[in-house]
C-alpha positions in Angstrom: -21.2 7.2 2.6 -18.0 9.2 3.2 -18.5 7.5 6.9 -18.3 4.4 5.7 -15.4 4.4 2.9 -13.1 6.3 5.9 -13.9 3.1 8.2 -12.9 0.9 5.2 -9.7 2.9 4.5 -8.8 2.9 8.4 -9.8 -0.9 8.8 -8.0 -2.0 5.9 -4.8 -0.2 7.4 -4.8 -1.6 10.8 -6.0 -4.8 9.5 -2.7 -5.0 6.9 -0.4 -3.9 9.7 -1.8 -6.3 12.7 -1.5 -9.2 10.3 1.8 -8.7 9.2 3.1 -7.8 12.8 1.1 -11.2 13.8 2.6 -13.1 10.9 6.2 -12.0 11.6 6.2 -12.7 15.1 5.0 -16.6 14.7 7.4 -16.3 12.0 9.9 -15.4 14.1 8.8 -17.9 17.2 8.4 -20.8 14.7 12.0 -20.5 13.7 13.1 -20.2 16.8 11.4 -23.2 18.4 12.9 -25.3 15.4 16.2 -24.2 16.2 15.9 -24.9 20.0 14.6 -28.4 19.0 18.0 -28.9 17.1 20.9 -31.0 19.3 23.6 -30.7 19.9 22.6 -26.7 19.6 23.6 -24.8 16.8 24.0 -21.6 19.6 27.1 -23.4 21.4 29.1 -21.0 20.2 27.4 -17.4 20.4 24.9 -18.9 22.7 22.0 -16.9 21.1 19.8 -17.6 18.4 19.5 -14.4 16.0 16.5 -13.9 13.7 16.5 -11.4 11.1 13.5 -9.3 11.7 13.8 -8.1 7.5 13.2 -11.8 6.1 10.5 -12.7 9.0 8.6 -9.1 7.4 9.3 -10.3 3.5 8.0 -13.8 4.4 4.8 -12.5 6.0 3.9 -9.9 3.9 1.8 -12.3 1.3 -0.5 -13.7 4.7 -0.8 -9.7 5.2 -1.8 -9.2 1.4 -4.1 -12.0 1.2 -6.1 -11.5 4.7 -6.2 -7.8 4.3 -8.1 -8.0 0.8 -10.1 -10.7 2.0 -11.2 -8.9 5.1 -11.7 -6.0 3.6 -14.2 -7.1 1.1 -15.7 -8.6 4.1 -16.0 -5.5 6.1 -17.0 -3.4 2.8 -20.0 -5.9 2.4 -21.0 -5.7 6.4 -20.9 -1.9 6.0 -23.0 -2.0 2.6 -20.4 -0.3 0.5 -20.5 -0.6 -3.2 -18.8 -2.9 -4.9 -16.9 -1.0 -7.2 -16.1 1.8 -4.8 -14.6 -0.6 -2.6 -12.8 -2.4 -5.1 -10.6 0.6 -6.1 -10.1 1.5 -2.3 -9.2 -2.2 -1.5 -7.0 -2.3 -5.1 -5.6 1.1 -4.6 -4.5 0.9 -0.7 -3.3 -2.7 -1.0 -0.4 -1.8 -3.2 0.2 1.3 -1.3 0.6 -0.6 1.9 2.7 -3.4 0.5 4.3 -1.1 -1.2 5.7 0.9 1.7 6.6 -2.2 3.1 8.7 -3.3 1.1 10.8 0.1 1.2 10.4 -0.1 4.7 12.6 -3.7 4.5 14.7 -2.1 2.9 15.7 0.2 5.5 15.8 -2.9 7.6 18.1 -5.1 5.7 20.7 -1.8 5.7 20.1 -1.3 9.6 21.1 -5.4 9.8 17.9 -5.3 12.7 17.7 -8.4 14.3 16.3 -10.0 17.5 18.7 -11.8 19.6 17.1 -14.6 22.0 19.5 -16.3 24.6 19.6 -20.2 24.7 18.7 -21.2 28.6 21.8 -21.4 30.2 20.7 -24.8 31.8 22.3 -27.7 30.0 19.9 -30.9 30.9 21.6 -33.8 28.8 25.1 -35.3 30.6 27.5 -37.5 29.3 25.9 -41.3 28.3 23.0 -39.4 26.4 21.1 -41.7 23.5 19.5 -40.3 20.8 17.9 -41.8 17.9 18.3 -40.3 14.4 14.6 -41.8 14.0 12.9 -44.9 12.6 14.3 -44.3 9.0 17.8 -45.4 9.3 17.4 -46.6 13.4 20.6 -44.6 13.5 21.6 -44.0 17.2 24.1 -42.1 19.0 25.9 -42.2 22.5 27.5 -39.5 23.7 30.5 -40.7 25.5 31.4 -37.1 26.6 30.1 -33.8 27.0 27.3 -33.9 24.5 27.3 -29.9 24.3 30.8 -29.7 23.1 31.5 -29.8 19.5 34.9 -32.2 20.0 33.1 -34.7 22.5 33.4 -38.5 21.6 30.6 -40.1 20.7 29.6 -43.8 19.5 26.8 -44.2 16.2 24.9 -47.5 16.4 23.6 -48.1 12.8 24.2 -51.6 11.1 27.6 -51.7 12.7 29.1 -49.8 16.1 31.3 -46.9 15.1 33.4 -44.8 17.3 33.7 -40.8 16.3 36.8 -39.2 17.8 36.8 -35.4 18.2 37.2 -34.3 15.0 34.1 -35.7 13.8 31.4 -32.9 14.7 27.6 -34.2 14.0 25.4 -32.1 12.5 22.3 -30.7 14.5 19.5 -32.3 14.1 15.5 -32.1 15.4 14.9 -33.7 18.3 12.0 -36.7 18.3 9.5 -35.0 20.7 6.7 -35.2 18.4 5.9 -36.4 14.8 5.2 -33.8 12.3 2.0 -34.0 11.0 1.8 -32.6 6.8 -1.7 -30.9 6.8 -3.3 -28.2 5.6 -1.7 -25.3 7.4 1.9 -26.7 6.4 0.6 -26.9 2.4 -1.0 -23.5 3.1 2.4 -22.2 5.1 4.6 -23.6 2.1 2.5 -21.7 -0.4 3.1 -18.1 1.1 6.4 -19.0 1.7 6.5 -19.7 -2.2 4.7 -16.4 -3.2 7.1 -14.4 -0.7 9.7 -15.4 -2.7 8.0 -14.1 -5.8 7.1 -10.8 -4.1 10.7 -9.9 -3.5 11.4 -10.9 -6.8 9.0 -8.6 -8.5 10.3 -5.7 -5.6 13.8 -6.3 -6.9 13.0 -5.5 -10.7 11.5 -2.3 -10.1 8.6 -0.7 -8.7 7.0 -0.8 -12.4 7.0 -4.6 -12.3 6.2 -5.1 -8.7 2.8 -2.9 -9.0 2.2 -4.9 -12.2 2.3 -8.1 -10.5 0.7 -7.2 -6.9 -1.8 -5.0 -8.9 -2.8 -8.1 -11.2 -2.9 -10.6 -7.8 -5.2 -7.8 -6.1 -7.6 -7.0 -9.3 -8.0 -11.1 -9.5 -8.9 -11.5 -5.4 -10.8 -8.7 -5.4 -13.2 -9.9 -8.4 -13.8 -12.7 -6.4 -15.5 -10.4 -4.1 -19.1 -12.0 -5.3 -18.3 -15.3 -3.0 -17.9 -12.8 -0.2 -22.0 -11.6 -0.6 -23.1 -15.0 -1.7 -25.7 -15.8 1.7 -26.9 -13.6 4.6 -24.6 -14.7 7.4 -21.1 -12.7 7.3 -19.1 -15.4 9.1 -20.3 -18.2 6.4 -19.3 -15.3 3.4 -15.7 -15.3 4.7 -15.6 -19.1 5.1 -16.4 -19.4 1.1 -13.9 -16.2 0.7 -11.3 -17.8 2.7 -11.6 -21.0 0.3 -11.7 -19.3 -3.1 -8.6 -17.3 -1.6 -7.0 -20.2 -1.3 -7.9 -21.6 -4.6 -6.2 -18.2 -5.5 -3.0 -18.7 -4.0 -2.3 -22.2 -5.0 -2.8 -21.1 -8.6 -0.6 -18.3 -7.9 2.1 -20.8 -6.8 1.3 -23.1 -9.9 1.5 -20.5 -12.3 4.8 -19.8 -10.2 6.7 -23.0 -10.5 9.5 -23.4 -13.2 8.2 -25.8 -15.6 5.0 -24.5 -15.7 6.5 -20.6 -16.2 8.4 -22.3 -19.0 5.7 -23.8 -20.6 3.6 -20.8 -20.6 7.0 -18.7 -21.9 7.2 -21.3 -25.1 4.0 -20.2 -25.8 3.6 -16.5 -25.3 7.1 -15.1 -25.4 7.4 -13.8 -28.6 4.5 -11.7 -27.8 4.8 -11.3 -24.0 8.1 -10.6 -21.8 8.0 -13.2 -19.2 7.6 -11.1 -16.3 4.3 -9.9 -18.1 3.1 -13.6 -18.6 1.6 -14.0 -14.8 -0.2 -10.6 -14.2 -2.1 -10.8 -18.4 -3.4 -14.0 -16.8 -4.2 -12.7 -13.6 -6.0 -9.9 -15.6 -7.7 -11.8 -17.6 -9.1 -13.8 -15.1 -10.5 -11.0 -13.0 -12.0 -9.4 -16.5 -13.7 -12.9 -17.0 -15.3 -13.1 -13.6 -16.1 -9.3 -13.3 -18.2 -10.0 -16.5 -19.9 -12.9 -15.3 -20.5 -11.2 -12.2 -22.2 -7.9 -14.2 -24.1 -10.3 -16.3 -25.5 -12.3 -13.7 -26.4 -9.1 -11.5 -27.8 -7.8 -15.0 -30.1 -11.4 -15.5 -31.2 -11.0 -12.0 -32.1 -7.1 -12.8 -34.6 -7.8 -15.4 -36.2 -11.1 -13.8 -37.0 -9.4 -10.6 -38.6 -6.3 -13.3 -40.8 -8.8 -14.8 
C-alpha cells in the first residue's frame, strides 16, 4: 500500500512537470508559427522572434492542472488505491505543485527570461508580389518595391485602385496558406486560455485566494473520480473522465464570464465576497457528487449483502 502511494506521488509530480513543459513548448511553437505566417514580417526590425517563457508557462498551467488530476485518478484506480486516500493525496500535491509553479513564474518574470528565434535569412518575396487579404473583403496588395521594407510603395486593389506611398506602412496579416477550422480543440484551447487568466488573477490576489480557488476546483475535479472507475476497461474510463473534465472546464469558464459573475454577485454579494462565490459553488458541487457516490456505494453494499 505504501509503495503504491509513493508511486502515485511520483507519477503525479512527473506528470505535472511533463505536461507543463510539453504544453509550454506547444504554446511557444504555436505563437512562433503564427508570427512566421505574418506578412510583412513583424520581425523585420529585430530579425528575431522573442517568446517570454513566463507567459507561456502561465498559459499552460491549467492544462497541467486538469490533466494531472485526470491521469492521477486513472493511475490510482489501476493501482487499486483507496479512493479517499487518492483523493487527499492528489488534492494536496496538485495544490503544492501548482503553487510552486506560480512562485517559479514570478522569478522568471523578474529575470525576463525569453527565447529568441532568428527568422529565415533568405527572403523569398520579390517586387511585384500580389497578396490577397482574404475572400471577405477581396482586397489585394501589389508591392511595387521590396515587400520586406516597411517604406515600400504598394498598390491596393479593392473596389478601386489605390496607390500607397512610403508613409503608409501595412499592418502584418496572416498569409492564406490554409483555412483555419474552428473545432473542439480550438474551443478547449480557448477555455484553457480563459482559465489561465483566472489562475493568474487569483494568485495575484494572494496565496489564500489562490489556494481557495484552486483547492475548490481540484475538489470538484476529484469528486468526478467515480467516472474514472465506471467500467473494467481503464482506457474507456480515461475517455469518460476526459469528457467529464471537459465539462468541468466549460463550467469554470461559464461561471467566470463577466455577466454570469455579475449575476451571481447580485444574489450572493451581500453574504459572500465576490472572490468566494465560485469556490463555494465548486465545493458545493463536489460535496453533492461525493454524497451521491457514497449513497450509491452503500446501496450496492446492502444489495450485495442480501
